[in-house]
N, C-alpha and C positions, 0 to 999 in steps of 0.2 A: 890188457889184463896185467896187473902188477903181480909178479911171481913172489916178491917179498916186499914188505913195507917196513921201513925203519921209522919208528915214531920216537923222536928224540926230544927229551926235555932237558936242555943243557944244564939247568940248575936243579933238576929234580929227578925225573924218572926216565930211563931209557927203555923203550918198548919195541921189540922186534916182532913183526908178524910174518911167520913162515908158512907158506902154502906147500904142504906135503903132497906130491903127486907120485903115486907108485907106478912103476913101469907097466904099461898095458892096461891101466885102470882108468875108467872114465873120470874126468876131473870133477864131475858133479857129485861123486860119492866121497870126495876127500874133504876132511875138515881142515881148519886153519888155526895155527897156534900163535898166540901173542906171548912173547917173553917180556916180562916186566922187570927191569933192573933199576935200582935206585943208585944213581951215581952222584948224589949230592952229599953234603955234610950233615944234613938233617933228615930225620925220619919223615917219610911221606906215606899217606894212606890212599892208594889208588882205588877207584871204584869203577866197576864194569857193569853197565846196565843195558840189557837187551831192550829193543823197542817193543812196546806193547806187552811187557811182561810184568805189569803191576809192580814195577820197581824191585823185583826180587832178582838181583844179579849177584855178583861176587865182589867182595871187598877184601883188601889185604893191608897188612902192616909191613912196610918195607923199611928196614933200617939201612943206613948207608952201605952200599956194596951188595946188598941182598938181591936175590932174584926169585921170581915166582912165575907161574904160567897160567894162561887162560886159553882153553880150546873152544873154538867156535865152529859150528857146522856151516856148510855152504848155505847161503841164503840168510845168514845171520846179519842183523842190523842193530846197531846200538851205539852207545857212547862210552868213552873212557876219559876219566879226568883224575887229577890228583887233589887230595885234600891235605890241608896243612894245619899245623897247630892243634892236633887232636889230642884228646885226653880220655882214654877208655879204661874202665875198671876191668877186673878179672872176668866179669860176665859179658864184656863187650858193650857196656853201656857208657855213653859219654857224648861229647860234643867236639866240633872242630871249629877253628877260626875261619877257615874258608873252605868252600866246596862241600859243606855238610849235606847229608841226604837222610835225615832222621836223627835219632838219638842213640844209634847203635853202630857197631863196626860194620855189620852188613846193612846196606841201605834199606830203608823202609819207606822211602818217598823220593820225590824228584830232587835233583841237586839244588842247593840253595845258592843263588848268585851272591857274589860274583865268582865265576870260575871259567877258566879256559877249557874248552871241551873238544876232544877229537871225536869225529863222527864217521862211522863206517857202515857201508852196505856191501856185503860180500856175496858175489854171485858165482855161478858156474862158468860164465864167460867173461865177466868183468867185475872188478871191485871199484867202489866209489868211496872217496874219503875227503874230508876237509877239516879244517880247524876253525871252530866257531868262537868268536868273541862277542856274540850277540848277548850273552848273559854276563859279560864282563870278563875280567882277566885276573888270574891269581898266580899262574906259572907259565914260563915260556915252554912252548911245544913246537916241534917241527916234524913233519911227516915226509920222509924221503924214500922213494921206492928203490929196490935193489933188483937188478936184472929183470925189470918189468918190460911188458910189451904193450905198446899203445901210448896214450897220452899220460905219461907217468911223471908229471911235474912235481916239484917240491911244493908242499903246502905247509902252513903253520906259522909260527911266530917265535923266532929266536931272540927277538929283542925283549927288553924288560920295561913294560909299560908302567911299572911301579915307580920308576925313576923320574918320570915327568907326567904323572897322572894329575889332572886338574884338581883343584881343591874341592870342587863340587862333587867329584866322583870318588875321591880317595877314601879308602878304608884304612884306619890306623889302629895300631896296638902298641902301647907304650911309646907313643910318639913316632913310630915307624910305619910307613905305608906298606901294608901287607897285601893289598889287592886294589883293583880299580873297577868300580861299578860301571854299568852301561847307563847311557842317558835315559833309556826307557825305564830301567829299574829305579833311577833316582827321581825323575820328574813325572813318570807315568802318564804321558800325554799321547794322544793318537798319532801325532806327527813323529815323535821319537820311537813309538812302538809299532809303527806301520799297521795301524788298525783303523776301523771306522772308514772315514772318507779317504784315509791314506793307505788302505789295504790293497794296494797294487803297486808294482814297480815304478810306474810313471808318476804316481803321486807321492810316493815315499822316497825322498832323495837323501843323500848323505848329509849329516849334520856336522857342525864344527867338531863335535865330540867324536863321532865315528871317523871323521877325517884324521883326527889326531891318532886314533888307533891304527888307521890304515898307513899313516906315515911311518910308524914304527914297525908295523906288521903287514906289509903289502900282500902277502900270500895267505891271509886269513880273512874270514868273513867278519866284517866290522859292524854290520847292522842287518836287519831281517831280510832285505832283498839283495844283499851283496853276496851272491851265490858263487862260491869258489870250489864247488864239488869237482873232484878230479877222478878220472877212471883210468 
């Protein structure tokens, strides 16, 4: 069980997950806190979406150096990612260049690829986490446990896929690559999306595109059956 998880986005957001355990209290009654810190030079709009919650999570505006918190109960399962290039009005309505989840600051739908997604399942006895690039890549993220117990390996992607994203997958703004789409998102075939006749690990193998993701980000999930979940 990871006592603390460090979710580090070297170019964007620093997220600390602290598990608070009071003396003499059963761990199953304790919540867990995510501390989100923006340590980049640009504003980031993180989104936190619990699983099966009809996309009603929490979203934040984090200017460089700012910090905010998200408290999750034991048993919480969900996703955290960063949105970039957002423009919201005073009522919280607007759009983002990458990672959007509706047309408001607080998400009203699923995340719109491409975006790097940190996935968590928090339990009383063990926590599971991984960094997914199945929906593409928009920001570097690394998850590193602190004082953990068990298999507390580092997960994530500290490399920048935007620097060598293939032409077919590249998302550009003003001539600059701002994100890298997945092959499934671009070509929408069963083979790339691991569906239909390819809907099992034996049939759905890594593609040249997912291998290029894996080369830069070996500790992240690069396609649907590349399971890197860590507890």
